[in-house]
mmCIF file as Biopython writes it, N, C-alpha, C and O atoms, coordinates in Angstrom:
data_model
#
loop_
_atom_site.group_PDB
_atom_site.id
_atom_site.type_symbol
_atom_site.label_atom_id
_atom_site.label_alt_id
_atom_site.label_comp_id
_atom_site.label_asym_id
_atom_site.label_entity_id
_atom_site.label_seq_id
_atom_site.pdbx_PDB_ins_code
_atom_site.Cartn_x
_atom_site.Cartn_y
_atom_site.Cartn_z
_atom_site.occupancy
_atom_site.B_iso_or_equiv
_atom_site.auth_seq_id
_atom_site.auth_asym_id
_atom_site.pdbx_PDB_model_num
ATOM 1   N N  . MET A ? 1  ? -56.780 11.035 56.444 1.0 0.0 1  A 1 
ATOM 2   C CA . MET A ? 1  ? -55.640 10.339 57.121 1.0 0.0 1  A 1 
ATOM 3   C C  . MET A ? 1  ? -55.063 11.500 58.117 1.0 0.0 1  A 1 
ATOM 4   O O  . MET A ? 1  ? -54.060 12.125 57.774 1.0 0.0 1  A 1 
ATOM 5   N N  . GLY A ? 2  ? -55.666 11.756 59.266 1.0 0.0 2  A 1 
ATOM 6   C CA . GLY A ? 2  ? -55.110 12.873 60.139 1.0 0.0 2  A 1 
ATOM 7   C C  . GLY A ? 2  ? -54.998 14.152 59.532 1.0 0.0 2  A 1 
ATOM 8   O O  . GLY A ? 2  ? -56.022 14.778 59.255 1.0 0.0 2  A 1 
ATOM 9   N N  . ASN A ? 3  ? -53.809 14.635 59.283 1.0 0.0 3  A 1 
ATOM 10  C CA . ASN A ? 3  ? -53.641 16.067 58.728 1.0 0.0 3  A 1 
ATOM 11  C C  . ASN A ? 3  ? -53.195 16.076 57.343 1.0 0.0 3  A 1 
ATOM 12  O O  . ASN A ? 3  ? -52.677 17.059 56.814 1.0 0.0 3  A 1 
ATOM 13  N N  . ARG A ? 4  ? -53.449 14.723 56.642 1.0 0.0 4  A 1 
ATOM 14  C CA . ARG A ? 4  ? -53.009 14.721 55.191 1.0 0.0 4  A 1 
ATOM 15  C C  . ARG A ? 4  ? -54.371 14.405 54.309 1.0 0.0 4  A 1 
ATOM 16  O O  . ARG A ? 4  ? -55.238 13.675 54.790 1.0 0.0 4  A 1 
ATOM 17  N N  . ALA A ? 5  ? -54.498 14.905 53.185 1.0 0.0 5  A 1 
ATOM 18  C CA . ALA A ? 5  ? -55.251 14.524 52.347 1.0 0.0 5  A 1 
ATOM 19  C C  . ALA A ? 5  ? -54.974 14.188 50.850 1.0 0.0 5  A 1 
ATOM 20  O O  . ALA A ? 5  ? -54.428 15.150 50.309 1.0 0.0 5  A 1 
ATOM 21  N N  . VAL A ? 6  ? -55.132 13.342 50.167 1.0 0.0 6  A 1 
ATOM 22  C CA . VAL A ? 6  ? -54.531 12.948 48.870 1.0 0.0 6  A 1 
ATOM 23  C C  . VAL A ? 6  ? -55.640 12.890 47.714 1.0 0.0 6  A 1 
ATOM 24  O O  . VAL A ? 6  ? -56.697 12.259 47.698 1.0 0.0 6  A 1 
ATOM 25  N N  . LEU A ? 7  ? -55.074 13.751 46.741 1.0 0.0 7  A 1 
ATOM 26  C CA . LEU A ? 7  ? -55.907 14.116 45.693 1.0 0.0 7  A 1 
ATOM 27  C C  . LEU A ? 7  ? -55.484 13.149 44.517 1.0 0.0 7  A 1 
ATOM 28  O O  . LEU A ? 7  ? -54.270 12.975 44.407 1.0 0.0 7  A 1 
ATOM 29  N N  . ARG A ? 8  ? -56.299 12.502 43.630 1.0 0.0 8  A 1 
ATOM 30  C CA . ARG A ? 8  ? -55.982 11.852 42.613 1.0 0.0 8  A 1 
ATOM 31  C C  . ARG A ? 8  ? -56.403 12.445 41.462 1.0 0.0 8  A 1 
ATOM 32  O O  . ARG A ? 8  ? -57.620 12.630 41.476 1.0 0.0 8  A 1 
ATOM 33  N N  . TRP A ? 9  ? -55.796 12.852 40.359 1.0 0.0 9  A 1 
ATOM 34  C CA . TRP A ? 9  ? -56.235 13.813 39.393 1.0 0.0 9  A 1 
ATOM 35  C C  . TRP A ? 9  ? -55.840 13.148 37.968 1.0 0.0 9  A 1 
ATOM 36  O O  . TRP A ? 9  ? -54.955 12.301 37.849 1.0 0.0 9  A 1 
ATOM 37  N N  . TYR A ? 10 ? -56.615 13.650 36.920 1.0 0.0 10 A 1 
ATOM 38  C CA . TYR A ? 10 ? -56.351 13.587 35.603 1.0 0.0 10 A 1 
ATOM 39  C C  . TYR A ? 10 ? -56.246 14.687 34.966 1.0 0.0 10 A 1 
ATOM 40  O O  . TYR A ? 10 ? -57.070 15.518 35.348 1.0 0.0 10 A 1 
ATOM 41  N N  . LEU A ? 11 ? -55.357 15.139 33.896 1.0 0.0 11 A 1 
ATOM 42  C CA . LEU A ? 11 ? -55.051 16.483 33.381 1.0 0.0 11 A 1 
ATOM 43  C C  . LEU A ? 11 ? -55.122 16.238 31.883 1.0 0.0 11 A 1 
ATOM 44  O O  . LEU A ? 11 ? -54.719 15.158 31.449 1.0 0.0 11 A 1 
ATOM 45  N N  . THR A ? 12 ? -55.572 17.098 31.120 1.0 0.0 12 A 1 
ATOM 46  C CA . THR A ? 12 ? -55.608 17.122 29.498 1.0 0.0 12 A 1 
ATOM 47  C C  . THR A ? 12 ? -55.454 18.652 29.439 1.0 0.0 12 A 1 
ATOM 48  O O  . THR A ? 12 ? -55.825 19.470 30.281 1.0 0.0 12 A 1 
ATOM 49  N N  . ALA A ? 13 ? -54.846 18.861 28.301 1.0 0.0 13 A 1 
ATOM 50  C CA . ALA A ? 13 ? -54.505 20.289 28.011 1.0 0.0 13 A 1 
ATOM 51  C C  . ALA A ? 13 ? -54.061 20.328 26.315 1.0 0.0 13 A 1 
ATOM 52  O O  . ALA A ? 13 ? -53.536 19.411 25.683 1.0 0.0 13 A 1 
ATOM 53  N N  . ALA A ? 14 ? -54.399 21.514 25.878 1.0 0.0 14 A 1 
ATOM 54  C CA . ALA A ? 14 ? -54.056 21.773 24.439 1.0 0.0 14 A 1 
ATOM 55  C C  . ALA A ? 14 ? -52.716 21.300 24.094 1.0 0.0 14 A 1 
ATOM 56  O O  . ALA A ? 14 ? -51.897 20.998 24.961 1.0 0.0 14 A 1 
ATOM 57  N N  . GLU A ? 15 ? -52.511 21.238 22.994 1.0 0.0 15 A 1 
ATOM 58  C CA . GLU A ? 15 ? -51.259 20.759 22.263 1.0 0.0 15 A 1 
ATOM 59  C C  . GLU A ? 15 ? -50.016 21.706 22.703 1.0 0.0 15 A 1 
ATOM 60  O O  . GLU A ? 15 ? -50.041 22.929 22.568 1.0 0.0 15 A 1 
ATOM 61  N N  . LEU A ? 16 ? -48.948 20.995 23.237 1.0 0.0 16 A 1 
ATOM 62  C CA . LEU A ? 16 ? -47.564 21.569 23.660 1.0 0.0 16 A 1 
ATOM 63  C C  . LEU A ? 16 ? -46.534 21.297 22.726 1.0 0.0 16 A 1 
ATOM 64  O O  . LEU A ? 16 ? -46.051 20.165 22.754 1.0 0.0 16 A 1 
ATOM 65  N N  . ASP A ? 17 ? -46.097 22.134 21.889 1.0 0.0 17 A 1 
ATOM 66  C CA . ASP A ? 17 ? -44.970 22.109 21.047 1.0 0.0 17 A 1 
ATOM 67  C C  . ASP A ? 17 ? -45.419 20.708 19.953 1.0 0.0 17 A 1 
ATOM 68  O O  . ASP A ? 17 ? -44.580 20.064 19.323 1.0 0.0 17 A 1 
ATOM 69  N N  . GLY A ? 18 ? -46.580 20.504 19.928 1.0 0.0 18 A 1 
ATOM 70  C CA . GLY A ? 18 ? -47.228 19.568 18.732 1.0 0.0 18 A 1 
ATOM 71  C C  . GLY A ? 18 ? -47.496 18.432 19.431 1.0 0.0 18 A 1 
ATOM 72  O O  . GLY A ? 18 ? -47.725 17.420 18.767 1.0 0.0 18 A 1 
ATOM 73  N N  . LYS A ? 19 ? -47.523 18.356 20.766 1.0 0.0 19 A 1 
ATOM 74  C CA . LYS A ? 19 ? -47.913 17.108 21.490 1.0 0.0 19 A 1 
ATOM 75  C C  . LYS A ? 19 ? -48.986 17.319 22.645 1.0 0.0 19 A 1 
ATOM 76  O O  . LYS A ? 19 ? -48.749 18.027 23.624 1.0 0.0 19 A 1 
ATOM 77  N N  . PRO A ? 20 ? -50.256 16.605 22.435 1.0 0.0 20 A 1 
ATOM 78  C CA . PRO A ? 20 ? -51.099 16.957 23.403 1.0 0.0 20 A 1 
ATOM 79  C C  . PRO A ? 20 ? -50.481 16.608 24.767 1.0 0.0 20 A 1 
ATOM 80  O O  . PRO A ? 20 ? -49.580 15.776 24.866 1.0 0.0 20 A 1 
ATOM 81  N N  . VAL A ? 21 ? -51.041 17.329 25.906 1.0 0.0 21 A 1 
ATOM 82  C CA . VAL A ? 21 ? -50.850 16.520 27.246 1.0 0.0 21 A 1 
ATOM 83  C C  . VAL A ? 21 ? -52.094 16.172 27.686 1.0 0.0 21 A 1 
ATOM 84  O O  . VAL A ? 21 ? -53.190 16.712 27.534 1.0 0.0 21 A 1 
ATOM 85  N N  . SER A ? 22 ? -51.639 14.873 28.435 1.0 0.0 22 A 1 
ATOM 86  C CA . SER A ? 22 ? -52.622 13.794 28.862 1.0 0.0 22 A 1 
ATOM 87  C C  . SER A ? 22 ? -51.975 13.078 29.998 1.0 0.0 22 A 1 
ATOM 88  O O  . SER A ? 22 ? -51.158 12.174 29.826 1.0 0.0 22 A 1 
ATOM 89  N N  . GLN A ? 23 ? -52.337 13.478 31.082 1.0 0.0 23 A 1 
ATOM 90  C CA . GLN A ? 23 ? -51.478 12.575 32.308 1.0 0.0 23 A 1 
ATOM 91  C C  . GLN A ? 23 ? -52.351 12.592 33.290 1.0 0.0 23 A 1 
ATOM 92  O O  . GLN A ? 23 ? -53.270 13.399 33.427 1.0 0.0 23 A 1 
ATOM 93  N N  . HIS A ? 24 ? -52.016 11.520 34.126 1.0 0.0 24 A 1 
ATOM 94  C CA . HIS A ? 24 ? -52.596 11.458 35.584 1.0 0.0 24 A 1 
ATOM 95  C C  . HIS A ? 24 ? -51.421 11.615 36.723 1.0 0.0 24 A 1 
ATOM 96  O O  . HIS A ? 24 ? -50.220 11.667 36.459 1.0 0.0 24 A 1 
ATOM 97  N N  . GLY A ? 25 ? -51.840 11.663 37.691 1.0 0.0 25 A 1 
ATOM 98  C CA . GLY A ? 25 ? -50.964 12.019 38.965 1.0 0.0 25 A 1 
ATOM 99  C C  . GLY A ? 25 ? -51.642 11.929 40.349 1.0 0.0 25 A 1 
ATOM 100 O O  . GLY A ? 25 ? -52.687 11.294 40.494 1.0 0.0 25 A 1 
ATOM 101 N N  . CYS A ? 26 ? -50.995 12.613 41.421 1.0 0.0 26 A 1 
ATOM 102 C CA . CYS A ? 26 ? -51.771 12.649 42.615 1.0 0.0 26 A 1 
ATOM 103 C C  . CYS A ? 26 ? -51.092 13.821 43.345 1.0 0.0 26 A 1 
ATOM 104 O O  . CYS A ? 26 ? -50.004 14.289 43.009 1.0 0.0 26 A 1 
ATOM 105 N N  . SER A ? 27 ? -51.846 14.252 44.382 1.0 0.0 27 A 1 
ATOM 106 C CA . SER A ? 27 ? -51.115 15.487 45.039 1.0 0.0 27 A 1 
ATOM 107 C C  . SER A ? 27 ? -51.450 15.181 46.490 1.0 0.0 27 A 1 
ATOM 108 O O  . SER A ? 27 ? -52.521 14.699 46.857 1.0 0.0 27 A 1 
ATOM 109 N N  . VAL A ? 28 ? -50.491 15.488 47.233 1.0 0.0 28 A 1 
ATOM 110 C CA . VAL A ? 28 ? -50.457 15.387 48.907 1.0 0.0 28 A 1 
ATOM 111 C C  . VAL A ? 28 ? -50.700 16.587 49.480 1.0 0.0 28 A 1 
ATOM 112 O O  . VAL A ? 28 ? -49.907 17.419 49.040 1.0 0.0 28 A 1 
ATOM 113 N N  . VAL A ? 29 ? -51.588 17.117 50.414 1.0 0.0 29 A 1 
ATOM 114 C CA . VAL A ? 29 ? -51.936 18.127 51.061 1.0 0.0 29 A 1 
ATOM 115 C C  . VAL A ? 29 ? -51.846 18.048 52.553 1.0 0.0 29 A 1 
ATOM 116 O O  . VAL A ? 29 ? -52.776 17.485 53.130 1.0 0.0 29 A 1 
ATOM 117 N N  . GLU A ? 30 ? -50.868 18.527 53.251 1.0 0.0 30 A 1 
ATOM 118 C CA . GLU A ? 30 ? -50.888 18.664 54.572 1.0 0.0 30 A 1 
ATOM 119 C C  . GLU A ? 30 ? -51.404 19.926 55.230 1.0 0.0 30 A 1 
ATOM 120 O O  . GLU A ? 30 ? -51.205 21.031 54.726 1.0 0.0 30 A 1 
ATOM 121 N N  . HIS A ? 31 ? -52.111 19.739 56.432 1.0 0.0 31 A 1 
ATOM 122 C CA . HIS A ? 31 ? -53.125 20.897 56.893 1.0 0.0 31 A 1 
ATOM 123 C C  . HIS A ? 31 ? -52.988 20.870 58.408 1.0 0.0 31 A 1 
ATOM 124 O O  . HIS A ? 31 ? -52.627 19.882 59.047 1.0 0.0 31 A 1 
ATOM 125 N N  . ASP A ? 32 ? -53.267 21.884 58.845 1.0 0.0 32 A 1 
ATOM 126 C CA . ASP A ? 32 ? -53.385 21.971 60.364 1.0 0.0 32 A 1 
ATOM 127 C C  . ASP A ? 32 ? -54.722 22.173 60.903 1.0 0.0 32 A 1 
ATOM 128 O O  . ASP A ? 32 ? -54.919 22.623 62.032 1.0 0.0 32 A 1 
ATOM 129 N N  . GLY A ? 33 ? -55.618 21.842 60.104 1.0 0.0 33 A 1 
ATOM 130 C CA . GLY A ? 33 ? -57.045 21.949 60.518 1.0 0.0 33 A 1 
ATOM 131 C C  . GLY A ? 33 ? -57.746 23.269 59.830 1.0 0.0 33 A 1 
ATOM 132 O O  . GLY A ? 33 ? -58.966 23.349 59.691 1.0 0.0 33 A 1 
ATOM 133 N N  . LYS A ? 34 ? -56.907 24.204 59.454 1.0 0.0 34 A 1 
ATOM 134 C CA . LYS A ? 34 ? -57.401 25.415 59.196 1.0 0.0 34 A 1 
ATOM 135 C C  . LYS A ? 34 ? -56.817 25.995 57.752 1.0 0.0 34 A 1 
ATOM 136 O O  . LYS A ? 34 ? -57.520 26.600 56.944 1.0 0.0 34 A 1 
ATOM 137 N N  . ARG A ? 35 ? -55.580 25.739 57.593 1.0 0.0 35 A 1 
ATOM 138 C CA . ARG A ? 35 ? -54.617 26.086 56.490 1.0 0.0 35 A 1 
ATOM 139 C C  . ARG A ? 35 ? -53.811 25.060 56.168 1.0 0.0 35 A 1 
ATOM 140 O O  . ARG A ? 35 ? -53.277 24.333 57.006 1.0 0.0 35 A 1 
ATOM 141 N N  . ILE A ? 36 ? -53.663 24.932 54.730 1.0 0.0 36 A 1 
ATOM 142 C CA . ILE A ? 36 ? -52.503 24.110 54.002 1.0 0.0 36 A 1 
ATOM 143 C C  . ILE A ? 36 ? -51.099 24.614 54.551 1.0 0.0 36 A 1 
ATOM 144 O O  . ILE A ? 36 ? -50.688 25.769 54.664 1.0 0.0 36 A 1 
ATOM 145 N N  . THR A ? 37 ? -50.465 23.363 54.870 1.0 0.0 37 A 1 
ATOM 146 C CA . THR A ? 37 ? -49.274 23.857 55.562 1.0 0.0 37 A 1 
ATOM 147 C C  . THR A ? 37 ? -48.210 23.373 54.769 1.0 0.0 37 A 1 
ATOM 148 O O  . THR A ? 37 ? -47.076 23.758 55.055 1.0 0.0 37 A 1 
ATOM 149 N N  . ARG A ? 38 ? -48.411 22.419 53.605 1.0 0.0 38 A 1 
ATOM 150 C CA . ARG A ? 38 ? -47.483 21.955 52.801 1.0 0.0 38 A 1 
ATOM 151 C C  . ARG A ? 38 ? -48.415 21.105 51.708 1.0 0.0 38 A 1 
ATOM 152 O O  . ARG A ? 38 ? -49.486 20.536 51.917 1.0 0.0 38 A 1 
ATOM 153 N N  . MET A ? 39 ? -47.615 21.216 50.421 1.0 0.0 39 A 1 
ATOM 154 C CA . MET A ? 39 ? -48.419 20.550 49.470 1.0 0.0 39 A 1 
ATOM 155 C C  . MET A ? 39 ? -47.240 19.904 48.412 1.0 0.0 39 A 1 
ATOM 156 O O  . MET A ? 39 ? -46.179 20.474 48.158 1.0 0.0 39 A 1 
ATOM 157 N N  . TRP A ? 40 ? -47.632 18.689 47.899 1.0 0.0 40 A 1 
ATOM 158 C CA . TRP A ? 40 ? -46.521 18.200 46.747 1.0 0.0 40 A 1 
ATOM 159 C C  . TRP A ? 40 ? -47.116 17.482 45.890 1.0 0.0 40 A 1 
ATOM 160 O O  . TRP A ? 40 ? -48.185 16.963 46.210 1.0 0.0 40 A 1 
ATOM 161 N N  . THR A ? 41 ? -46.635 17.303 44.751 1.0 0.0 41 A 1 
ATOM 162 C CA . THR A ? 41 ? -47.288 16.552 43.485 1.0 0.0 41 A 1 
ATOM 163 C C  . THR A ? 41 ? -46.897 15.757 42.886 1.0 0.0 41 A 1 
ATOM 164 O O  . THR A ? 41 ? -45.900 16.240 42.349 1.0 0.0 41 A 1 
ATOM 165 N N  . TYR A ? 42 ? -47.059 14.319 42.437 1.0 0.0 42 A 1 
ATOM 166 C CA . TYR A ? 42 ? -46.273 13.604 41.675 1.0 0.0 42 A 1 
ATOM 167 C C  . TYR A ? 42 ? -46.877 13.378 40.391 1.0 0.0 42 A 1 
ATOM 168 O O  . TYR A ? 42 ? -48.053 13.046 40.247 1.0 0.0 42 A 1 
ATOM 169 N N  . TYR A ? 43 ? -45.934 13.589 39.327 1.0 0.0 43 A 1 
ATOM 170 C CA . TYR A ? 43 ? -46.372 13.367 37.656 1.0 0.0 43 A 1 
ATOM 171 C C  . TYR A ? 43 ? -45.546 12.215 37.463 1.0 0.0 43 A 1 
ATOM 172 O O  . TYR A ? 43 ? -44.449 12.036 37.992 1.0 0.0 43 A 1 
ATOM 173 N N  . PRO A ? 44 ? -46.236 11.315 36.539 1.0 0.0 44 A 1 
ATOM 174 C CA . PRO A ? 44 ? -45.641 10.199 36.055 1.0 0.0 44 A 1 
ATOM 175 C C  . PRO A ? 44 ? -44.227 10.727 35.057 1.0 0.0 44 A 1 
ATOM 176 O O  . PRO A ? 44 ? -43.098 10.239 34.996 1.0 0.0 44 A 1 
ATOM 177 N N  . ASP A ? 45 ? -44.821 11.902 34.348 1.0 0.0 45 A 1 
ATOM 178 C CA . ASP A ? 45 ? -43.864 12.251 33.186 1.0 0.0 45 A 1 
ATOM 179 C C  . ASP A ? 45 ? -43.874 13.810 33.408 1.0 0.0 45 A 1 
ATOM 180 O O  . ASP A ? 45 ? -44.646 14.426 32.674 1.0 0.0 45 A 1 
ATOM 181 N N  . VAL A ? 46 ? -43.118 14.556 34.327 1.0 0.0 46 A 1 
ATOM 182 C CA . VAL A ? 46 ? -43.169 16.027 34.524 1.0 0.0 46 A 1 
ATOM 183 C C  . VAL A ? 46 ? -42.544 16.723 33.329 1.0 0.0 46 A 1 
ATOM 184 O O  . VAL A ? 46 ? -42.831 17.901 33.115 1.0 0.0 46 A 1 
ATOM 185 N N  . ALA A ? 47 ? -41.668 16.034 32.501 1.0 0.0 47 A 1 
ATOM 186 C CA . ALA A ? 47 ? -41.188 16.752 31.292 1.0 0.0 47 A 1 
ATOM 187 C C  . ALA A ? 47 ? -42.337 17.198 30.208 1.0 0.0 47 A 1 
ATOM 188 O O  . ALA A ? 47 ? -42.249 18.133 29.412 1.0 0.0 47 A 1 
ATOM 189 N N  . GLN A ? 48 ? -43.380 16.341 30.369 1.0 0.0 48 A 1 
ATOM 190 C CA . GLN A ? 48 ? -44.567 16.537 29.447 1.0 0.0 48 A 1 
ATOM 191 C C  . GLN A ? 48 ? -45.361 17.977 29.812 1.0 0.0 48 A 1 
ATOM 192 O O  . GLN A ? 48 ? -45.747 18.848 29.031 1.0 0.0 48 A 1 
ATOM 193 N N  . VAL A ? 49 ? -45.464 17.917 31.248 1.0 0.0 49 A 1 
ATOM 194 C CA . VAL A ? 49 ? -46.130 19.106 31.587 1.0 0.0 49 A 1 
ATOM 195 C C  . VAL A ? 49 ? -45.408 20.395 31.882 1.0 0.0 49 A 1 
ATOM 196 O O  . VAL A ? 49 ? -45.929 21.506 31.785 1.0 0.0 49 A 1 
ATOM 197 N N  . PHE A ? 50 ? -44.026 20.130 32.290 1.0 0.0 50 A 1 
ATOM 198 C CA . PHE A ? 50 ? -43.197 21.289 32.243 1.0 0.0 50 A 1 
ATOM 199 C C  . PHE A ? 50 ? -41.785 21.121 31.519 1.0 0.0 50 A 1 
ATOM 200 O O  . PHE A ? 50 ? -40.761 20.729 32.080 1.0 0.0 50 A 1 
ATOM 201 N N  . PRO A ? 51 ? -41.903 21.479 30.196 1.0 0.0 51 A 1 
ATOM 202 C CA . PRO A ? 51 ? -40.720 20.892 29.142 1.0 0.0 51 A 1 
ATOM 203 C C  . PRO A ? 51 ? -39.401 21.665 29.690 1.0 0.0 51 A 1 
ATOM 204 O O  . PRO A ? 51 ? -38.335 21.082 29.495 1.0 0.0 51 A 1 
ATOM 205 N N  . ALA A ? 52 ? -39.366 22.825 30.307 1.0 0.0 52 A 1 
ATOM 206 C CA . ALA A ? 52 ? -38.312 23.246 30.939 1.0 0.0 52 A 1 
ATOM 207 C C  . ALA A ? 52 ? -37.206 22.550 31.774 1.0 0.0 52 A 1 
ATOM 208 O O  . ALA A ? 52 ? -35.986 22.710 31.813 1.0 0.0 52 A 1 
ATOM 209 N N  . VAL A ? 53 ? -38.137 21.643 32.489 1.0 0.0 53 A 1 
ATOM 210 C CA . VAL A ? 53 ? -37.315 20.776 33.357 1.0 0.0 53 A 1 
ATOM 211 C C  . VAL A ? 53 ? -36.294 19.770 32.544 1.0 0.0 53 A 1 
ATOM 212 O O  . VAL A ? 53 ? -35.346 19.346 33.205 1.0 0.0 53 A 1 
ATOM 213 N N  . LEU A ? 54 ? -36.399 19.362 31.211 1.0 0.0 54 A 1 
ATOM 214 C CA . LEU A ? 54 ? -35.566 18.780 30.336 1.0 0.0 54 A 1 
ATOM 215 C C  . LEU A ? 54 ? -33.941 19.539 30.386 1.0 0.0 54 A 1 
ATOM 216 O O  . LEU A ? 54 ? -32.851 18.967 30.372 1.0 0.0 54 A 1 
ATOM 217 N N  . GLN A ? 55 ? -34.222 20.932 30.444 1.0 0.0 55 A 1 
ATOM 218 C CA . GLN A ? 55 ? -33.186 21.965 30.253 1.0 0.0 55 A 1 
ATOM 219 C C  . GLN A ? 55 ? -32.172 21.921 31.728 1.0 0.0 55 A 1 
ATOM 220 O O  . GLN A ? 55 ? -31.059 22.416 31.907 1.0 0.0 55 A 1 
ATOM 221 N N  . LEU A ? 56 ? -32.895 21.262 32.504 1.0 0.0 56 A 1 
ATOM 222 C CA . LEU A ? 56 ? -32.008 21.443 33.991 1.0 0.0 56 A 1 
ATOM 223 C C  . LEU A ? 56 ? -31.027 20.224 34.077 1.0 0.0 56 A 1 
ATOM 224 O O  . LEU A ? 56 ? -30.283 20.183 35.057 1.0 0.0 56 A 1 
ATOM 225 N N  . GLU A ? 57 ? -30.959 19.258 33.167 1.0 0.0 57 A 1 
ATOM 226 C CA . GLU A ? 57 ? -29.968 18.205 33.215 1.0 0.0 57 A 1 
ATOM 227 C C  . GLU A ? 57 ? -28.701 18.831 32.604 1.0 0.0 57 A 1 
ATOM 228 O O  . GLU A ? 57 ? -27.669 18.167 32.508 1.0 0.0 57 A 1 
#
């Protein structure tokens, strides 16, 4: 789509604090034809992947 690409992904990882990590999401990558200029990722449950996020509240 022009200068954007969308990546759909599925993540599984070893247990974290007694809970296994299993999640899907997507990443959007913007580029100028040679280099990545911006990238962002969507997580349905970001606190499962990055538990420190819960401490920001």
